[in-house]
N, C-alpha and C positions, 0 to 999 in steps of 0.2 A: 504494499500500500504506500502511496506517496505521502510524503510529509507534508505538513500544513505549509501553504505558500505566504511568504513575507512580501507585500505589496505597497503598503501605504503606512504612513504614521497615523494611527487612528486617534490617538490622544496625545497630541503635541502639547508640551509643557508650557501652559498658559501664563504662568507667573514667575517663570525663571528670570533672572536678570537679563535685561536688555542689551544685547550686543550692539556696540554703535552702528548704525546704518539698518538696523533692523525694526520689526514693527514691535510695539509693546505687546505684552501677553492679552491684554484685554481686546486688541484690534484682531490678533490672530484668532483668538476664540470667536470673535463676532464674525470674522470673514470664513471660518470653518464651519460654524453653526449653519451660517447662510448656504454654503456649499452642500452640507449633509441635507438641509431642508429642501433643496432644491436638484438633487441628482437628476430627476426625471426631465428638467427644463434646460434650454439652452443657457449655459454659463459663459457669458464672455468676459474677458478681463477687466473691460471698461464698467461692467456692472459690479463685479467683485471691488475694484477700487472705489466706486461710489458708495459702497456699504461702509466703507471707513473714511470717506470724504479725502481721498488721495488721487493724484494724477495718475494715469495708468503706467507711465514709465517709472516714477518713484515706487508705486505699490508693487510693481513687478519685482524690482530689485530688492526692494525691503522684505517682501513675501519670501523670495528664494534665499536671502540671507538669514530669516528667521526660521523657516521650515524645513530648508535644505534643497527642495526643488521648486522649479516654477509652478505659478499657480495652474497652468494648463496640465502639467504632469501630475500635480496633486488631485485635481478633478477627475482625471481619468484613473488614476490609482483608487481613489475613493469609490468611483462608480464601479469598478472591477471588484474592489473588496465587498460592496453591496450586493453584487452580481453572485459572488461566490457564496456569500451566506444565503442568497436566495436559491441557489442551486442546490445547496446541501439542506435546505429545510423543505424543499417540496419538489414534486416530479413536473412543475410547470415547464411548458415547451421552452427551448432556449430563445425562440422568437420574442415569446411574451416577457421572459427575463431581459432580453436585450432592449425592448421598448421602455419597460418600465424602469430601466437605469440609465436612459438618456442616450443610447445609440440608435442611430437612425434606422438601422435593420441589422438582421442577425450577422450578414457578411461583414459588416462593420465591427460588430461585437467579436465575432471569431477572430477576425485580423488584428484587432488590437489586443484581445486575451492572449493569443499565440506569442505576438510579438513581446508581451510584456511578461508573461509566466513561461512560455516555452512549449505550452500543450494545447491542443484545441480544448474547447469548453466542455465537449462531451467525453473526452478522454480524461479530463481533469475531474469531472463530476464522478464518473465510474470508478477512479482510482481513489478518490476520497470517500466513497460510500462503502459500507459493509459488503454490498451485493449490488450487481448490476445485470440485468438480463441482456443479453446478446443484441438485441434489436433496438438498444437504446431507451428501453422502458424501465424506470426505477420500480423496484418492489419492496425496498426498504427504507425505514427512516435514517437520517445521518447518524453515525456513532458519535458518542458524546466527546471523543478524543479528536474530533476533525474541526476544532474552531480556528478562525482566520486569526493569524497573529497580528499584534500590534506593533511589529518591529519595522523599521524602514530599511528598504534595500535601495542603495543608492546606484 
């Protein structure tokens, strides 16, 4: 069985000391909460910057400095982390999961998933469940030891 995948910082340290050039913890929390609440919507950098009242260029530099990845990469990783949790929690079709987590179609979801994680979503799903029937239908609930990790992979 595959080990859990590490794809995104799920709980950034919001009130750690601010490094020069980064966002204060409350702004990181405000932006990441906004991202998590709107994963199914189109998230543009301009709208993220507007949530904390900064210009796009300043926000992008400060966010990357504070979180470790650019806003676009963070959003993609959060979408993938949420999609992974949904794949383990239900037997919903990948198309439905893709649409529910902000991907325009299953092809976009599969391509992004494979580029980031290294496996196709169906293969990852089968590898992280106790059992998976040959034709792609799931017949078991996810195991308790298959939770998404909260560590960041750079």
